N, C-alpha and C positions, 0 to 999 in steps of 0.2 A: 418463560422459565424463570420463577423466585429462586434465588438465593441463601439456604438458612444463613443469618450470620454469626461470624464467629464470636464467642464468650469469652469472654475471659475472668479469671478470677484474684482476688487480692493476693498474694506470696504469705502472708501471714494465715490463710485459712486453708494451702494448701500443706504450710507447716503445719499446723495442727493435724490434721488428717494422715500424713505421712506418719508424724510424730507417735497416734494413733493407732496406726495400724488398719484403721475402720474404715470403708468407702462408702460407708452411710451414717458418717459421723455428723453431716449438717441437713439433713433431711429435707430440710425448708425454703433451701439454695436450688436444690432440683438439680446436683451435679450429678451428670451421668453414670452412672456407675462404671465404664471402661477405663473411663477420664479420672476417674479416682485411684484406681486400682491400677495402670499407667502414673501414673504419679508417684503410689508408694512404691512401684518396682525403679522405676528408675529413680526415687529420692530427692532431694533437692537440692539444685545448684547454687551457684554461690548469688546471692543477691547483694548488690550498692543501693543506699537508700539516704536519703539526709540522716539522718538519727544515724546510721552507721560513719559517713562520710567526716572526714575530716575536715575541717572549712568550709563546711555547707555545701549550700547550693554555688556560692561560681567552683570548688575547687569539681564538686561533683558534673558540673559540665565541662569544666577545662578536659577529666578524665576521659568522659563521653567523646569529644572531642577528635581525643589523641585514638582510641578505639575504631572508632568511625574511619579515619583514617590509614589505621592498618588493616581496617575489613577492604577497603577499597585497592589498597596495594593488592593486598593478598586475591580480591576480585581480579584485576589486572593480570597478578602473574598466571592466575590457573586460567583466563582466557587465552593468553596466550599458550600457554599449555598445550591446553587444548584443542588450538589452531592448527600448532604446531603436530599435533598427532594426527588432525586429521588430512591436513596436506600430504605430512609423511606415509600414511596407509598404516603406519604401525600399528598389530592387535596383535594382544597376545591368543588370539585365537588363532591366531596363522604365524606362530611362533612357538618354541619348544623353549622347556625350561628346564635342561637336564639335569644340572647339580643341584645338592638338599639345600645351599647355603643361598641360591636364588630365590629359591620356594621359602625360605623361613623367612627373607628380609621382605618379602611382598607379602607373607602372612601378619608380618607383626606391624607394617605399613597400614594393610588392611584393619587392625585389630585398633591403632591410634586414630583411626580416621570414623571410627562407628561411633568414639567418642564425642561427636561434633554431628556425623550426617547418619544416615541411614547405611544400611549396608547394600541397599541394592546401588544408591546413588555411588558409592566406594567404587564399587564394583563396575559400575558405568566406566568411572572415570579411567577405569586401567584397562577396560576394553575385554575381560576378564568372566566370564561364561561362571555364571553362578554356580551349575551342576560340579564345575574343572573344579571352582574354591573349595567347595566341600569336601570334592575325592583327594585334594591336600592336605585337608583340615582332618579331615581320618586316617592320612597315612602318613602323617606327622605323628602320633599315637604308638606307631605300630614299625617308626623309625625304618617308614621304604620312603622317605620321599624324594629322594636318590630314582632317578629312571634306571639306572646299573646298579643299586645297591653295595656299597662297599662293607657289610654288615653281613660276614659268612656265616652268622647264624640264620639270616634269611634266603639262605642261598649256599645250604652244604655242599649240595651238590659241584661247584662253579670249581674252577682250577685253583690251585694256591700259586703264593705270587712265587714259589720256586718253582713250578713248574709252566709257568708263560714265560718266567725269565731263560729256564731250559730250551722250552721253544723256540724262542727267539735266539738264544745262539746257534740253535742249529739253522735254522732258517739263512742265518747271516753269515755264517762258517763257508771257508774256501774249499772247506773238507766235503761240503756234502754237498756241491753246487748241480754236480750234475745229476742229482735227483731229483725225481719230479715232489710235488709235496705229498701225495697219496705215500708214494714209498716211502720220503722222509715219516711219514708220522707210525707206518709199519716198522720201520727200522730201530725209531725212536721204541716201539712196544718189544722188537725183538731186545733191544738191549737194557731192556727194562729200567730206561732214561722217563718216557713220558706215557704214561697210557688214554691217548683222548683219538675219535676221530680226525679223518684229514680234512669233514667240514670245519669242526671249530680252531684245526689250525691257518685255514682261509681264512677264517672270519679274523683271528687274530693278524694277522698279516694285513688285511686289507686297513683292519680299525689304527694301528700303529704304527700303518706305515714302511713297515720293513721293505727292505731291498735286499734284492740276492744279488751278489755276486756272478753276473751273468757279462763282463764287459765282452763281449766276440770283436776275436783281430780278423780282420779279413784284408785281405790282399791290396793293393792300392790303385785306384782305377782312375783312367783320367778325366776328366771333367770337363772339358772343353773336347766336340770331336773334332771329324775335318771340317774345317774356314776355308775357302775359295776368295778368290780376290777378282776374281771378273766372272763371268757367265759362261755355261760349257766348259769347263774343266772340268765338273767331276758331276757326274750324275746319281741316282741312284732310283732302283726299279725294284719292284714286288711286287705280290699277290694278295688279296684278303681276301675271304671267305663271308659270305652277306646267306645268313637262313634266312629262306624263305617261309610265307607264313603257312604253305603244306609240305614242309618238312624240306623240301628243295632247298638245293646252294646257288649261288650264284659266286664267280669268279668274278675279280672288279682288278684287274691291270692299270700302273699306272709308273710314267717315268718324271723324277721332279727335278731341278736344276737347284746344285748346292749353294750358288749365289744367291738365287733369285727367289728359290720357292718358289718359280713358275712350274705348274703341270704339263709339261711338255705334250705328254701324249697318255690317250688312257683309251680303257676299252674293257666291257660286259659281255664277261661268256655265261654258259649254260654248264661246261667244264674244264679240268685243269690241263691245259694244253700247252705244248712248246711253241704251236705256230702265234696263240696268242700273244706271249714273250716276242716271239720275232715279229710278230706286227706296231707293237708296240714303241718298239728300240728303230727300226727303217722308221717310221714316222716323226718319230725324236731327234730322228738325224737332219732329215729334210731340216732340221733350224742350223745346222754347220755351214760354218763357211769352208771354204776349199780348202783352205790350208789350218784348220785349225782341229787340234785333237781333244778327244775325254777320257777322261776315267770314268767304268759305266761300274758302278757297286751294285752287288747282287749279293745274295745269299745262296747257298750249294744245294735248290729244292729241284727235284727233278725237272722242270721248268725255265729253269735256267741254265742246266748244265744238258745239253745233248746235241744230236748232232744237225737240228734244224738252226739255231744259236749261235752256236760255236760259228760256223762262215760269217759271221756277220763281225767276229774279230780278228779273222785271218787276212792280214795284208788293209785293213781298213782305218778311221781315223777314230774309232774306240779302242778302247783298251779297257780290259775284262781283271774285275778287282772281286775277290771271295771272300766278304764278311767274315771275321773271326777265323780265317785261313791267311789269306793274304796281309789282313791287316788286323788288331788286337781291339779295334774297336767296332759296333755294329752297325746294323744298318738301319740307325733311326730314327734318321732326317722323313723320311718317309714313312714310318710306321703311324710319327707324332702326325703325321697330315694324315693316316687313316683312321686315328682318335677321334680329331677334328671331324671328317669326313661322316662318322657313324655317328658319334654322341653330339653333333652339334645339327646335321640334318637327315638322316635316314632312317635313323632309329623313331625318329618325330612323325614316321608314317606309316600307313598299312602296306607291306613290302610284299603286295602278293604273289608278282612276278617279274621276270627279267626285264621286260617294258618298263616297267615301273621304275627298276633300279637304274636303268639305262636315264632314263629320264631324269631323276633326282640328280646323277651324278653328272650328267651333262651339266644343271643350274648349278650344280654346287662347285663344280670347276671352275666356268665362269665368274663365279662370284667371286670366288678366290684369287681369280687368277686377275680379273680389271677392276675390283671393286672394295674389297677389305681392305682396309689398311693392313699393313703390320709393325706388329711395337718392337723387330729389330730394324724397320728400316725407318722406323721417327713419322710412321704415317701414310710413306710410298708402300704402293700396291706391288704386288710380284712384278707384275706387266713394263710397269714403270722402271725400275728396278733392273728388268732384265735387260728392257731397249734402250735406257739410258735416258728415258724422258722425263722424271722426276726429278732431278737434283736438287731445283731450287724450292721442292714441297715442305724441306725440316725449315727452311731458315724461313718462308712465307708463316707456318704455322705458329712459329715462337711467335714473328710481329703480328700477326693477330691472337695467340693470347695476352703481349705486352698490353694488343690495343682494349681489349675483351673488359682487363683486370683496369684500365682508365677510366671505363666508360663503365663499370660495376661500379666505381668508388664515386664516380661523378653522379651518378646518379641517386645512390644511398644517401649521398648528403645533402640532393638538392631535396628531399622527403625529406617532412619533418610530420612528429606525432602534434596531437592538441597539445601537448604538455612542454613540450621540449622549444615549440615556435612560439612560446611566450617573452619566452626568456632569452632566445635566438636571436642573432641578427637572419638580417632575411639570406635566400639562398645566394642569390647573387655575389652577397660579400662572401659568403663560404667559400664560394669557385673562386671568389678573386683573390683571399686569402692563400 
């Protein structure tokens, strides 16, 4: 494939054609009409020749050398800017320029750049779409460069400054803090202050970040619930409802030890029955020593306060405490375990029948008691805390963490990339140091 060579013309020929304004001035030279027309349209640029240069050829060569140095420096700067744009991923196509001042600054920069480079090249450097550029150019002619024009003439239906100020004052006033935004907008209309739609009020509140004086004062609540110092000092019993796929319900009963978080007893039943509470309490009581007494925290549900459960607390080692009646705090420890059981395990499976729920609960109780470390116990499991078998575990884990950090540092220092290994000492010297 052959390429047509680029033709060059003496600047004096260009000057004559531009002054005459005639693209057909030298037909014998066979200058393409489009080329001559472009000369006339753009005009003759600055020309430096030996005749015009002061000092002759040496001065001209010195000037050319300086210009080449400046061009090289500007080229290097442009390459750095382009590399930065590519690495940062910045593009005006994915960025908004809402204010008119920023758009005018960009339009002015493009206009200055067009003297030395094509418009398409300038927009490519800015990563600005040509269609968007021309929209800005047309918008500048009608004073609408701002995304939200401040000129009232362009949007005569918009709220005035005094109306916006009145809305802000009413929104942030303590006098009207008991009114909803819709009621406040209607109230402003009734008193003749501002006539604006409630949606406009909401939009202004969001845009300007107005906050309503809604400080709520609540009675102080205990931040720390019941905390015991030994196993079996206090238990919590509760029941939770699990809805199955066929719409029926399964009831899960459980007793948890306050000190160790160990699940002492549990059962799954198809209905709410006081005998289920009796069963789990009886099985949990099997963990008590002969002289040990335990407080049992429960709510006032019908499954807990009845003739089947009451005899368990008469003259026995168990003492019943009704949450929110005998004490001010709730039975939250067992309720927190219900959340873990449901959201971390049960709800990850199709709960089609009670047998499935029982199998899943049995697995999770075993995992909770024997395998899952508890953050409050620095890595011990509830079984280890309950039976006193894990006192050494926090110290062992702390020592392992220290050893792992030392090993990590040594391993990283022993590895070097090709660049740093040339000027660095061997790995053995690093370790020795």
